[in-house]
PAMARPA-431037 format. One record per residue (C-alpha): x, y, z; residue in three letters. Coordinates in steps of 0.2 Angstrom, whole numbers, padded with zeros to 4 digits, always signed. Example, Ala and Ser with C-alpha at 12.3 -4.5 7.8 and 13.67 -1.06 7.14 Angstrom:
% residues 2
+0062-0022+0039ala;+0068-0005+0036ser;
END
This chain:
% residues 378
+0149-0013-0080met;+0148-0016-0099ser;+0158-0004-0111pro;+0151+0013-0112gly;+0137+0009-0099met;+0141+0025-0089ser;+0136+0036-0104ser;+0121+0026-0109val;+0109+0039-0102phe;+0118+0055-0106glu;+0108+0061-0121thr;+0089+0064-0123pro;+0089+0054-0140gln;+0096+0039-0131gln;+0084+0040-0117glu;+0069+0041-0129glu;+0075+0024-0137val;+0077+0017-0119leu;+0060+0024-0113glu;+0050+0012-0123ser;+0058-0004-0117cys;+0072-0002-0104glu;+0062+0007-0091tyr;+0048-0005-0092his;+0059-0019-0087lys;+0061-0012-0069gly;+0073-0003-0058val;+0082-0019-0053arg;+0086-0021-0071tyr;+0093-0004-0073leu;+0103-0007-0057cys;+0110-0023-0064glu;+0115-0014-0079arg;+0127-0004-0068gly;+0119+0014-0069ile;+0128+0027-0059thr;+0117+0042-0063lys;+0098+0043-0062leu;+0089+0043-0079pro;+0079+0058-0083arg;+0063+0047-0083lys;+0065+0045-0064tyr;+0069+0063-0059ile;+0054+0072-0051tyr;+0050+0090-0054pro;+0060+0101-0041ala;+0044+0104-0030leu;+0040+0086-0029asp;+0057+0080-0023arg;+0059+0073-0006pro;+0069+0088+0001asn;+0059+0102-0009ala;+0051+0110+0007arg;+0065+0106+0020lys;+0073+0122+0026thr;+0084+0116+0040asp;+0091+0100+0033gly;+0084+0090+0048ser;+0073+0074+0046ser;+0057+0072+0057thr;+0053+0054+0063asn;+0036+0049+0069leu;+0030+0036+0081lys;+0013+0032+0076leu;-0001+0027+0088pro;+0001+0009+0094ile;-0014-0002+0095ile;-0011-0018+0106asp;-0021-0031+0097phe;-0020-0043+0112ala;-0028-0030+0123gln;-0041-0026+0110leu;-0047-0044+0112gln;-0047-0042+0131gly;-0055-0033+0146ser;-0047-0017+0141asn;-0056-0017+0124arg;-0066-0001+0127his;-0050+0009+0130asn;-0041+0002+0115val;-0056+0005+0104leu;-0055+0024+0110asn;-0037+0024+0105ser;-0041+0016+0088leu;-0054+0029+0084thr;-0042+0043+0088lys;-0029+0035+0077ala;-0041+0033+0062cys;-0047+0051+0065glu;-0031+0060+0068glu;-0018+0050+0059tyr;-0026+0038+0047gly;-0012+0026+0052phe;-0007+0016+0067phe;+0006+0002+0072gln;-0002-0015+0077leu;+0008-0025+0089val;+0004-0042+0098asn;-0006-0046+0083his;-0004-0065+0085gly;+0005-0069+0068ile;+0021-0078+0071glu;+0038-0070+0068thr;+0042-0084+0057glu;+0028-0080+0045ala;+0033-0062+0044ile;+0051-0065+0042asn;+0047-0078+0028asp;+0037-0066+0018met;+0051-0052+0019ile;+0064-0066+0014asp;+0055-0073-0001val;+0051-0056-0007gly;+0069-0051-0006arg;+0075-0067-0014arg;+0062-0065-0029phe;+0069-0048-0033phe;+0086-0055-0033glu;+0082-0068-0046leu;+0090-0065-0063pro;+0080-0054-0074phe;+0075-0068-0086glu;+0067-0077-0071glu;+0058-0062-0065arg;+0052-0056-0082ser;+0041-0072-0084lys;+0028-0063-0073tyr;+0030-0046-0081met;+0014-0038-0087ser;+0006-0021-0089lys;-0011-0028-0087asp;-0018-0021-0071met;-0030-0036-0070leu;-0017-0050-0070ser;-0018-0062-0055leu;+0001-0061-0054val;+0010-0046-0060arg;+0028-0041-0060tyr;+0029-0023-0064gly;+0038-0006-0060thr;+0034+0012-0054ser;+0016+0015-0048tyr;+0006+0014-0064asn;+0019+0011-0078gln;+0005+0013-0091asn;+0002+0031-0086lys;+0016+0038-0075asp;+0024+0053-0083gly;+0039+0051-0071val;+0043+0033-0065phe;+0046+0030-0047cys;+0060+0020-0040trp;+0050+0004-0036arg;+0048-0014-0043asp;+0033-0024-0037ile;+0026-0042-0037leu;+0007-0040-0036lys;-0004-0055-0031ile;-0023-0056-0031asn;-0025-0068-0017cys;-0044-0070-0016his;-0048-0084-0018pro;-0030-0091-0016ile;-0035-0107-0025ser;-0037-0097-0041asp;-0020-0089-0041val;-0010-0104-0034leu;-0006-0111-0051pro;+0001-0094-0057tyr;+0012-0090-0042leu;+0031-0090-0045pro;+0039-0106-0043ser;+0056-0098-0038ser;+0061-0095-0024pro;+0054-0112-0020ser;+0047-0106-0003glu;+0037-0092-0010leu;+0021-0101-0014arg;+0019-0109+0004glu;+0024-0092+0012ala;+0011-0083+0002val;-0003-0096+0005val;+0001-0096+0024asn;+0003-0077+0025tyr;-0013-0072+0015ser;-0024-0083+0027ala;-0017-0076+0043lys;-0018-0058+0037thr;-0036-0060+0031lys;-0041-0067+0048ser;-0032-0053+0057leu;-0040-0040+0045tyr;-0058-0047+0048leu;-0055-0045+0067met;-0049-0028+0064leu;-0064-0024+0054val;-0076-0029+0068glu;-0066-0017+0079ser;-0068-0003+0066ile;-0087-0006+0064leu;-0088-0006+0083glu;-0079+0010+0084ser;-0091+0018+0072leu;-0106+0011+0082gly;-0111-0001+0069leu;-0111-0018+0078val;-0120-0025+0093gly;-0106-0023+0106lys;-0106-0005+0104ala;-0125-0003+0103arg;-0130-0016+0116asn;-0139-0027+0103glu;-0138-0045+0099gly;-0133-0055+0084pro;-0141-0051+0067gly;-0140-0032+0069asn;-0135-0019+0055tyr;-0116-0022+0057gly;-0117-0041+0054asp;-0124-0038+0037ala;-0107-0030+0032tyr;-0097-0044+0039leu;-0101-0056+0025lys;-0095-0043+0012asp;-0079-0042+0021phe;-0077-0061+0022gln;-0079-0062+0004asp;-0069-0047+0000gly;-0053-0044-0010ser;-0036-0046-0004gln;-0021-0041-0014ile;-0003-0044-0008ile;+0011-0033-0015val;+0029-0036-0013phe;+0038-0019-0015asn;+0057-0018-0019cys;+0066-0001-0018tyr;+0084-0004-0023pro;+0097+0008-0017ser;+0097+0023-0028cys;+0112+0033-0035pro;+0103+0050-0032glu;+0089+0048-0020pro;+0086+0066-0018asp;+0079+0067-0036leu;+0066+0054-0035thr;+0054+0044-0024leu;+0050+0026-0021gly;+0032+0030-0022met;+0024+0047-0025pro;+0011+0054-0013pro;-0005+0044-0013his;-0018+0036-0003ser;-0023+0018-0004asp;-0039+0014-0013tyr;-0045+0000-0002gly;-0053-0002+0015phe;-0037-0006+0026leu;-0019-0010+0022thr;-0008-0020+0033leu;+0010-0016+0029leu;+0026-0026+0034leu;+0042-0015+0034gln;+0060-0022+0035asp;+0072-0012+0046glu;+0076+0001+0032val;+0066+0017+0035lys;+0057+0025+0020gly;+0039+0026+0023leu;+0033+0044+0026gln;+0015+0051+0030ile;+0009+0068+0029gln;+0004+0074+0046his;-0001+0091+0051glu;+0006+0098+0035gly;+0023+0090+0036lys;+0031+0074+0029trp;+0037+0063+0043val;+0046+0046+0043thr;+0037+0032+0051val;+0049+0023+0063glu;+0049+0004+0060pro;+0044-0008+0074ile;+0050-0026+0072pro;+0036-0038+0070asn;+0023-0025+0069ser;+0011-0020+0055phe;+0008-0002+0049val;-0011-0001+0046val;-0018+0013+0037asn;-0036+0019+0032val;-0040+0017+0014gly;-0051+0027+0002asp;-0065+0015+0004his;-0065+0016+0023leu;-0066+0035+0021glu;-0081+0033+0010ile;-0089+0020+0021phe;-0087+0031+0037ser;-0093+0046+0027asn;-0077+0055+0030gly;-0076+0052+0049arg;-0060+0041+0046tyr;-0048+0049+0033arg;-0036+0041+0021ser;-0020+0050+0022val;-0006+0054+0010leu;+0009+0044+0011his;+0025+0042+0001arg;+0041+0032+0001val;+0059+0038+0001leu;+0074+0028-0006val;+0091+0025+0001asn;+0108+0029-0007pro;+0116+0013+0000ser;+0102+0001+0006lys;+0088-0008-0003ser;+0072-0009+0005arg;+0058-0022+0004val;+0040-0021+0011ser;+0025-0032+0009val;+0008-0024+0008ala;-0009-0033+0011ser;-0023-0023+0004leu;-0041-0027+0009his;-0058-0021+0004ser;-0075-0027-0002phe;-0077-0039-0017pro;-0072-0031-0033phe;-0090-0030-0039asp;-0097-0023-0023lys;-0103-0005-0023lys;-0094+0005-0009ile;-0105+0019-0001arg;-0107+0028+0015pro;-0115+0018+0028ser;-0133+0024+0030pro;-0132+0023+0049gln;-0118+0037+0048leu;-0128+0049+0038ile;-0140+0062+0046asn;-0145+0080+0045glu;-0129+0086+0054ala;-0118+0074+0043asn;-0125+0073+0026pro;-0119+0061+0013arg;-0102+0066+0007arg;-0097+0053-0007tyr;-0104+0045-0022lys;-0105+0026-0024asp;-0090+0018-0031thr;-0082+0001-0035asp;-0066-0007-0041phe;-0071-0005-0059ala;-0072+0014-0057ser;-0055+0014-0049phe;-0047+0004-0064leu;-0056+0015-0076glu;-0049+0031-0068phe;-0032+0023-0068leu;-0033+0019-0086ser;-0038+0037-0091ser;-0027+0048-0080thr;-0011+0048-0069glu;-0015+0044-0051his;-0009+0058-0040lys;-0012+0062-0022asn;-0030+0058-0018lys;-0037+0063-0035asn;-0047+0047-0036phe;-0056+0050-0020leu;-0058+0068-0024asp;-0068+0062-0040ser;-0080+0053-0028arg;-0084+0068-0017lys;-0101+0076-0017leu;-0102+0095-0017ile;-0111+0100+0000ile;
END
């Protein structure tokens, strides 16, 4: 620790100076400076802190519904589709096992992500940007341009579609990162497309569910999904000196169609279920899959995106890798006409990625406030 470092954050005047530069360098940077107390910029209001509504000191763990992808492709498909429907309606989340992506590819992504965040700041900072449209962006918090309170998170965000466009901009260190990202993005995109077919079938929009042949209504969507966006986000949540005062990510829903998340062995992800925050138990080599805002809109509210947040740990750092998928950035997302009728009227306005970025640039993203802005009054 450098001389006087323990008192660097002790006065509001000093923090005001640091706020314009130090915090935007990321949480890892602060940790490398040797902080022992949480800066004010990261302290959430009392009611928003992790233990604000916990009365008995206990923690609740949740085992999400498990979808066996191998069975989804087999003779038991009908029963697994029913389980998938229930998971999307009641939880907005499920664990995907037996998905066919090799353990090596999964471990490689967690490993290169962890090693990237361990690089010297001078190397990480080459990719630092506040521009939300950067193909490759190293940043911090949730939206560092707007967040009133910063969350305890650093990110490496990569726009992976098409991967050929982003390849020249990918970090050259660690040396294995480029190959790992190219390999993983292709495998997760393929898995996502097969999941989308199952989602469409569960909603009654493709031939298998409606006893129709090729060329039916659902097939028209598949082209949009194939050409759709894919963003990979490496998340780093360093160990935190005062974890009860902050969050790795505040409550939010994902703006896309589906998110496929890899977790390491450190717990941290929580979802809001039946009015309570519950911790998701990690399952090795599985994906946590969640419904995004676009799927809620597309399904006209039948499948719901669910609030989730991330806790931080006093002694362990945590790394996760999210692969966020949706329609092409310029495509309008609207409720499927086949899911609208007199009993279930249209509940959402059309939207697109540009609308989301405009929303982010004008306000602080909290809870499901973007999706709320898309709802129609019925």
